[in-house]
C-alpha angles and dihedrals in degrees: 000000000000123000094260091056092045091052090049090049090051093052092047092050093048091053089054092060099068116214108004137203111202119207098227128189101161094252118129096261099049092038093053090046091051091048092048091047091051090050094048101037107025110194092359091085137065129188115223124202118200107218123200140124089282091067114080114233090232089056092048092049093048092046091053091045093052091049089051092048092052097038091242112159110234138184126194115218124188115233126197105208092133089063091057110092092208089058097041094052086067104213124155091284096058094111091055092059092045092054091041088057092046096049093043090055092043092049091054090048092046091055093047095050099039100245121153105210143024116215133186136190107253111144133198094266091056091066089073095051132080103263116150089182088077089068090055090051092053092048091052093045093242117173123236107204097171090052092046089053091052094243121164125199093261090048090055092049091050093048091047091050091049089051091052094245109160094217096059090116098032112144118251112275115195120178119282093248090067088070094063116089116250113266094029110106117252108236133170089244093055091047090052091052091053094044094048091046092052091046087055092050090050090051089052088059102257116141109189117036148118134214107215113202115219100165107261090008126078110200109198119204118196125185111261092241089057097041093097091068091049095051099075132101090238094054091043089056091049093050090050092050094048099046098040088053087056091056103265117136096202132031122201133182111216106228092204087066129215118338127164116252096008090155088064091063088078095055118103115257091241090057092051092047096045098047103033120114 
């Protein structure tokens, strides 16, 4: 199916859902879904942002700005996943409890405001990754319009570019908790360390990166195409200054560079197989 047909299938499916709440984070998938829902449904849609310490302030600000640019109605709802012990303990199921909190709050909001459906931005490529949050979505009966339309990540980027959406090539932006090694409790303080570290990398001009939190150690991942700038004595000194000021004892630069979901590489195969999808 070509992109035009996939886009048409997406619009048709969205119109079949009635009044729709879109789980919106400001990443390319959820942003394109919110834009497409606005186009297909008009006032019969509302984007919902889950706000907590695990959402970087820069991501929240950009999500709100994009919604304003595209005249997408948006509501910010506070979520309390950090108060849930099963989330804070940060085992391999953390994402399930995060999405369970999100969809529980959204379901209450949906009932209060008279919406018919909750939708989120999973795409076809996500089905092959380790994402326990997909189980929470199924349990809450959340719709997956991008998946139903057979859209892959690259399809979504191409459609967003064709529509003139500025974030068509926006780097992936998972929640801050995904930077904390499994087994280390997720706390507001640790999330602040990660957020401030990534803000500093952004201010230094890097575009695609992650700060991985390993207790006393900050493991910095930089995209391979940007690694040249990072591999200098001057930048090493700047990294050391930044991350030690944030409370880390040791600062490391990961020579494999940035890769999405690198924390999952340490999970046992049986965990990935059991909880995937």
